[in-house]
C-alpha positions as CSV (number, residue, x, y, z in Angstrom):
1,M,0.0,-0.3,0.4
2,H,1.1,3.5,-0.8
3,E,2.7,4.9,2.2
4,N,1.2,8.2,2.8
5,A,-2.2,6.5,2.6
6,R,-2.8,6.8,6.1
7,E,-2.4,10.2,6.2
8,H,-4.4,11.0,2.9
9,T,-7.1,8.8,4.3
10,S,-7.2,10.6,7.8
11,T,-8.2,13.9,5.7
12,F,-10.7,12.1,3.4
13,S,-14.1,12.1,5.5
14,S,-13.9,15.2,6.0
15,A,-13.7,16.5,2.8
16,Q,-17.5,16.6,0.1
17,P,-17.4,13.7,-2.1
18,V,-16.5,14.3,-5.5
19,I,-19.2,11.9,-6.9
20,E,-21.4,10.2,-4.4
21,V,-23.9,7.1,-5.5
22,R,-27.5,7.4,-4.0
23,G,-29.6,4.8,-4.1
24,L,-28.5,3.2,-7.3
25,V,-30.3,0.4,-9.2
26,N,-29.2,-0.7,-12.1
27,R,-30.9,-4.0,-14.2
28,F,-31.1,-5.7,-17.7
29,G,-34.9,-7.0,-17.8
30,N,-35.6,-8.9,-14.9
31,H,-31.8,-9.3,-13.4
32,V,-31.1,-6.9,-10.8
33,I,-27.3,-6.1,-11.1
34,H,-27.4,-3.5,-8.0
35,D,-30.5,-2.7,-5.7
36,G,-29.6,0.5,-3.0
37,L,-26.4,0.9,-3.8
38,D,-24.6,3.6,-2.0
39,L,-21.1,5.1,-2.5
40,D,-18.9,8.1,-2.1
41,L,-15.6,9.0,-3.6
42,Q,-13.6,10.6,-2.3
43,K,-11.0,13.9,-3.7
44,G,-7.7,12.6,-4.0
45,E,-7.9,9.1,-3.3
46,I,-7.1,6.4,-4.9
47,L,-10.3,3.8,-4.2
48,G,-10.4,-0.2,-5.5
49,V,-13.5,-1.3,-6.2
50,V,-13.5,-5.0,-6.0
51,G,-16.1,-7.8,-5.7
52,G,-17.2,-11.7,-7.1
53,S,-17.9,-12.6,-10.6
54,G,-21.1,-10.3,-11.6
55,T,-21.6,-8.0,-8.8
56,G,-21.5,-5.9,-11.1
57,K,-17.8,-4.0,-11.1
58,T,-17.9,-2.5,-14.4
59,V,-21.3,-1.7,-14.7
60,L,-21.0,0.7,-12.0
61,L,-17.9,2.2,-13.5
62,R,-20.0,2.8,-16.6
63,T,-23.3,3.9,-14.6
64,I,-21.6,7.3,-13.1
65,I,-19.5,7.5,-16.1
66,G,-22.9,8.0,-18.5
67,L,-22.5,4.8,-20.5
68,N,-25.5,3.2,-18.7
69,K,-28.7,4.6,-17.7
70,P,-29.6,3.1,-13.6
71,A,-33.2,2.3,-12.9
72,A,-33.2,4.4,-10.1
73,G,-31.1,6.6,-7.8
74,H,-28.9,9.5,-8.3
75,I,-25.7,10.5,-8.9
76,R,-23.6,13.7,-7.4
77,V,-20.7,14.7,-9.7
78,F,-18.3,17.7,-8.4
79,G,-21.5,18.0,-6.5
80,Q,-24.2,18.0,-9.4
81,D,-27.0,15.6,-10.1
82,L,-25.6,14.3,-13.7
83,E,-29.9,13.4,-14.5
84,Q,-30.8,16.9,-13.8
85,L,-28.1,18.8,-16.4
86,S,-28.5,19.5,-19.9
87,A,-26.5,17.7,-22.1
88,R,-24.4,20.5,-22.9
89,E,-23.6,20.9,-18.7
90,R,-22.8,17.1,-18.8
91,S,-20.8,16.9,-21.3
92,Q,-19.1,19.9,-19.9
93,V,-18.8,17.4,-16.4
94,E,-17.5,14.2,-18.4
95,Q,-15.1,16.0,-20.2
96,R,-13.1,16.4,-16.5
97,F,-13.6,12.1,-16.7
98,G,-10.1,10.3,-18.2
99,V,-10.9,6.8,-18.2
100,L,-8.9,3.3,-19.2
101,F,-10.8,1.0,-20.1
102,Q,-10.0,-3.2,-19.5
103,G,-8.9,-3.5,-23.4
104,G,-7.0,-0.3,-23.9
105,A,-9.5,1.0,-26.5
106,L,-7.2,2.9,-28.6
107,F,-7.3,3.2,-32.4
108,T,-5.3,0.4,-34.2
109,S,-5.1,2.4,-37.7
110,L,-3.8,6.1,-35.6
111,N,0.2,5.8,-33.8
112,L,0.4,6.7,-30.3
113,Q,0.7,10.0,-30.6
114,E,-2.2,10.8,-33.2
115,N,-4.4,8.6,-31.0
116,I,-3.5,11.0,-27.9
117,A,-3.8,13.9,-29.9
118,L,-7.3,13.3,-31.1
119,P,-9.3,14.5,-27.8
120,L,-7.1,17.3,-27.8
121,I,-8.4,18.3,-31.2
122,E,-11.9,17.3,-30.6
123,H,-12.4,18.8,-27.2
124,A,-9.7,21.6,-26.1
125,H,-9.7,22.7,-30.2
126,L,-5.7,22.4,-29.8
127,P,-3.9,22.9,-33.2
128,R,-2.9,19.4,-34.3
129,P,0.7,20.6,-33.8
130,D,0.3,21.3,-30.5
131,A,-2.2,18.3,-29.8
132,E,0.0,15.9,-31.0
133,A,3.8,17.9,-29.1
134,L,1.0,17.7,-26.1
135,A,0.7,14.2,-27.1
136,R,4.2,13.2,-26.8
137,V,4.4,14.7,-23.4
138,K,1.3,13.0,-21.9
139,L,2.9,9.6,-23.3
140,A,6.4,10.5,-21.3
141,L,4.6,11.2,-18.5
142,A,2.8,7.0,-18.8
143,G,6.6,6.2,-18.6
144,L,6.8,5.6,-22.7
145,P,9.8,6.5,-24.1
146,P,10.2,9.1,-27.7
147,E,10.2,6.4,-30.2
148,A,6.9,5.2,-28.8
149,A,5.1,8.1,-30.3
150,I,4.9,6.8,-34.1
151,K,4.3,3.4,-33.2
152,Y,1.2,1.8,-33.9
153,P,-0.9,-0.4,-31.2
154,S,-0.6,-4.3,-32.7
155,E,2.9,-2.8,-32.2
156,L,3.7,-2.5,-28.2
157,S,3.6,-5.0,-25.4
158,G,0.4,-5.8,-23.1
159,G,2.7,-2.9,-20.7
160,M,3.1,-0.2,-23.6
161,V,-0.5,-0.9,-24.6
162,K,-1.6,-0.2,-20.8
163,R,0.9,3.3,-20.2
164,A,-0.6,4.7,-24.0
165,S,-3.7,4.4,-22.8
166,L,-3.2,6.1,-19.6
167,A,-1.3,8.7,-21.6
168,R,-4.5,8.8,-23.8
169,A,-6.6,9.3,-20.4
170,L,-4.6,12.0,-18.9
171,A,-4.8,13.7,-22.1
172,L,-7.3,16.4,-20.8
173,D,-5.9,16.8,-17.5
174,P,-8.7,15.0,-15.9
175,E,-9.8,15.6,-12.4
176,I,-10.9,11.9,-12.0
177,L,-9.0,8.7,-13.5
178,F,-11.8,5.7,-13.9
179,L,-9.4,2.8,-14.6
180,D,-11.7,-1.1,-15.6
181,E,-8.4,-3.5,-14.8
182,P,-5.6,-1.9,-15.8
183,T,-3.3,-3.9,-15.3
184,A,-5.4,-7.3,-15.9
185,G,-3.4,-9.4,-18.6
186,L,0.2,-7.6,-17.2
187,D,2.6,-9.8,-15.9
188,P,4.0,-9.1,-12.1
189,I,6.6,-6.5,-13.1
190,G,4.6,-4.8,-15.8
191,A,1.7,-5.0,-13.3
192,D,3.9,-3.8,-10.4
193,A,5.2,-0.8,-12.6
194,F,2.1,0.6,-13.3
195,D,0.5,0.6,-9.8
196,R,3.7,2.3,-8.9
197,L,3.2,4.8,-11.6
198,L,-1.0,5.3,-11.1
199,V,0.4,6.4,-7.6
200,T,3.4,8.5,-8.4
201,L,1.0,10.5,-10.8
202,R,-2.1,11.1,-8.6
203,D,0.5,12.4,-6.0
204,A,1.8,14.8,-8.9
205,L,-1.3,15.6,-10.4
206,G,-3.7,15.7,-8.0
207,F,-6.3,13.7,-9.7
208,T,-8.8,11.3,-8.1
209,V,-8.8,7.4,-9.2
210,F,-11.8,4.9,-9.4
211,L,-9.9,1.8,-9.5
212,V,-12.0,-1.7,-10.8
213,T,-9.3,-4.6,-9.9
214,H,-9.3,-7.9,-8.8
215,D,-5.6,-7.2,-8.6
216,L,-4.6,-7.9,-4.2
217,D,-1.2,-6.7,-4.8
218,T,-2.9,-3.4,-7.3
219,L,-4.3,-3.1,-3.7
220,Y,-2.0,-3.6,-1.8
221,A,0.4,-0.9,-3.8
222,S,-2.2,1.8,-4.7
223,C,-5.3,2.1,-3.3
224,D,-6.2,4.2,0.4
225,R,-9.4,2.9,0.1
226,V,-11.5,-0.8,-0.7
227,A,-15.5,-1.1,-1.8
228,V,-16.3,-4.5,-2.1
229,L,-19.2,-5.2,-3.7
230,S,-21.6,-7.8,-2.4
231,Q,-25.5,-9.1,-2.8
232,K,-26.2,-5.9,-4.7
233,K,-24.6,-3.3,-3.1
234,V,-21.3,-2.2,-1.5
235,L,-21.4,-4.7,1.7
236,V,-17.8,-2.4,3.0
237,A,-15.6,0.6,2.0
238,D,-13.0,1.2,4.2
239,T,-9.4,1.3,4.7
240,L,-8.2,-2.1,3.6
241,D,-6.9,-3.3,6.9
242,R,-10.4,-3.5,8.1
243,V,-12.0,-4.3,4.9
244,A,-9.9,-8.0,5.2
245,S,-11.1,-8.5,8.5
246,T,-14.8,-7.7,7.7
247,D,-16.8,-10.9,8.7
248,D,-17.4,-12.1,5.0
249,T,-17.1,-15.2,3.5
250,W,-16.4,-14.1,0.2
251,V,-14.1,-11.3,1.6
252,Q,-12.0,-13.5,3.6
253,E,-12.0,-16.1,0.6
254,Y,-10.3,-13.4,-1.2
255,F,-8.2,-12.5,1.5
256,N,-7.4,-14.9,3.4
257,G,-7.5,-17.8,0.9
258,P,-5.1,-20.0,-1.0
259,R,-4.0,-17.0,-3.2
260,G,-4.9,-14.2,-0.6
261,R,-2.4,-11.8,0.4
262,A,-3.3,-10.9,4.1
263,A,-1.7,-13.9,6.2
264,S,1.9,-12.6,4.4
265,H,1.6,-9.5,6.2
266,S,1.3,-9.1,9.9
267,P,-1.3,-11.3,12.0
268,H,-3.9,-8.7,11.8
269,G,-3.5,-8.9,8.3
270,L,-2.1,-4.6,8.2
271,L,0.0,-3.7,5.7
272,Q,3.5,-3.7,6.4
273,H,4.8,-4.3,2.6
274,N,4.1,-4.7,-1.0
275,H,3.6,-7.9,-1.6
276,R,5.2,-7.4,-5.0
277,E,8.6,-6.0,-3.7
């Protein structure tokens, strides 16, 4: 877990949430995914969202960013109820988001420089030369070498695709970054490097992170708080050591089962070191 997480966490509870979800209901036909779900995302934190298969982690992310319309409940972002905003006002809020989808979602016909420049041209209305110059800065910020700018997605390793996707998510200097399984498919070294990069950028740029993951090591390395989805709601949202001690069968199997990590830290499951180290 990030060393400064405890001091970050102590300031979160006193601040107004940047995202406030209340009474959220998501259903597809007769299948109810979420029923009365509540969750807050505090400014500056990295919140990890975990849960078993079918608990709707990605559905929750997609609902918050506006790609899925909820059946009931409300979502406030920066204090504004998204459902009450005009299309123009909502678009302005959504431009304060950066999103990294699980597959990367880069345009295969564009090189990396062009991929990152595209939102700068479309939304920030920058001239192409300026947009491409700024794109190269974003790629460097994500840890990619200068020569990567002219490469196409098909020429990249999995880790480079993730970094390029992160650079594009950061293109418009978002205040909230949404990440869907960002370390999926990466080897442990690449995943660890990505986790560390995320914390470094959060500390340097001050954005907030909503992170869907199944990777325990990512939770330990980067998250200030963890929210567990279960029984169509948020079962618990707290610091990792408190979540790991929650009296719930799935939580205990996740943290303390055969592939768990809590037992490798301290007798009480407190986070003393990063498992990948």
